N, C-alpha and C positions, 0 to 999 in steps of 0.2 A: 645811702650815698651813692648818687645818680651817676648815671655813664657819664653826664660831662665833668663831673667833679672829680672821676677817676684817671679820665684824660686830661685832665689840668695836671695831675703830677706828672705826664710825661714830657711837661713844656720843661721842667727842672733839666732832661736830658737832649731836649732837641738838641743845645750846642751841640753834645757829644754825636747825638744821630748826623746832624748835617757834616762832621768832619768825617765821619765813616763813610760817608756819602763820595769822599774827596777820592776814592780810587781801592781797587784792587789788594793793594799791599796792604794795609789796615786788616783785611778781612785775613788775609796770609800771617800777619803779626798774632796776631787774635787765635787763629787756627793752631798755631805753634804753641802758642802758650798755652793753650787747651790740651793737646797732647803731652807737653813736659808735667803739666798737673796730673794728668791722666796717667803716664808714667810714672812718676813720683810714688803716686798711690797704690799702684800696681807694685811695683818695689816694696812699698812698705805691707804690703797685705802679705807677700808672700815670707817679708822678714818674721812678719807675727807669725805666720802659720809656721817657719821654722821651728821659733822659740816654743810657739806651743807643744809641737811635736817633740821637742827636747824635754820640756818639761813632764810632758806623757811618759816620756820612755823612762826619765827619772823617777817617776810616782811608779813605772812599773806596770802602768794602762795600754802598754804598746809593746810588741815581742822587739828585739836588737839583735840584728846579726852581725857577725863580721868576726875577723880571725880572733883567736884566743885559745885559750890551754881549758883543759878538762883535769881535774885532779879525783883520782879513785882512793877513799879511805875506808880500809878494811879492818875489823876488829883483831886483836893479836890471834895467835894460829895456837898459841900455847896454853896451856891450863894455869890458871893462879898457883903459886904457890902456897902451901901452907900458910895460915894467919894472912895472905895477902888479899887487901879488899880486892873481889872481882869485879868492880866497876874499871879497875884500872885497864884491864885489859877490854876496854868498850871506847868507842869513839864516844868519846863525851862533847854535850853541848858548847863546853866551854874551848875546847877544840876548832869546832866549826862555826864558833864567834870570833875566834883568834885568826881562824884563816879567812874570813868575810874582811874583818879587818885590815887583814894583809894584803888582799886582793884589789880594794878600795884606795887604800895608801898606794900600790903599785900601779894606779891609774885604770882599774875595770869599770869599764861603761854601763855593763849589766851583770847580775851575778843568779844563778840557781843552785840548788839543791835538789836533789831527784824531781827535778823539774818543778820546785815551789822557788818562784821568784823571790828574792832575797831585795827589800827596798825597805827606809828610814822605821818604817810600820813593822817590818818583821820581828817575829817574837821565836826565840831558838830555847827550847828547852827541852830536861832529861825526863824521861819519864818511866823509870824502870830501865828495861832492856833497850827502849827505843827513844826516840827524838821526837820532838812534836815540832812543827816548823808550821807557822801561818794556819795554827789550831789543825794541823794534819798529821798523825802518826807515821811515822817512820821508821824503817830498818835499816841497817848498811847490806851493803857495801853502800856508801855516799859517796854517789859522782856529783862533785861541784863542777858548772861550768861558768867560765866567765869569759866575757867580751871586752877585750883589749891588745896593747901591743905583746904577744906572746913573750919577747924576750924578756921584757922587763918585767911582767909577771913572773914569770918563771926565775928571774934573778930576785926576785922578790922574797919567792917560795924555797926557792932552793939555797939560799945565802949559807956559808956556813954557820953552824950552829943555829940556823934558827927556823924554822916552821916544822920542815920536811925532817932535817936532823933531829929534832927533837920526839917528832914521833916516831920516828925509826926506832929511836935508842927506847921509847916505853914499848915497843915491841909491835905496834899496831903497824898495818901495811899503806905506803904512799905509793901510789902511779901516779906520773903528770905524761901528758901528752899533749902536745902542740897541734890545732888544726887550721888549716887556713878558714874555715869557715863553720860557724855555729851559731846556732840559734838559742837567744834566752827567751823564755816563752814569757807571755803577758801573766801579769799575776791573776789568779781566778777572781772575777768578779763576791763569788761568795766568802773569799776570804779576807774583803776589804771591811 
């Protein structure tokens, strides 16, 4: 394609260009339109980053901080009675799974057990006197931290006949503390 042919394409725009020479008002309108477009793109970019940050937090890729509660679960202090299943005196995987479900039901934004971030991919299983969380063997006492509205989270856990009452009736220790600022760590990349 020759330079003359390329220039020939400009003839299509010549009437528009001629009108643009009419005055500075046209250039101001174009500048404002450009600024508005750039502003809209900036807002869209910020929103996309916010959504990505929310997804990263939900996936456990980033730490989450804010007000919340800490629940400390301890094994029973009494020895099992004759003929009683000794594992009943220990905090079980089912106890932590149920507690985790209650915390999410109460609006928790993030949960960790003994520093292990709990996500949708987390497994909690019993292995003798220990629990395995995210392929890491942990022993009690179990410190469960949850970031969210402390009043709602406590209400879900301390409802009459609920989780805390059931654990105490079994002889297990339950302490619940409210904190103005907790940090739930990111999930360890090795556990993913």
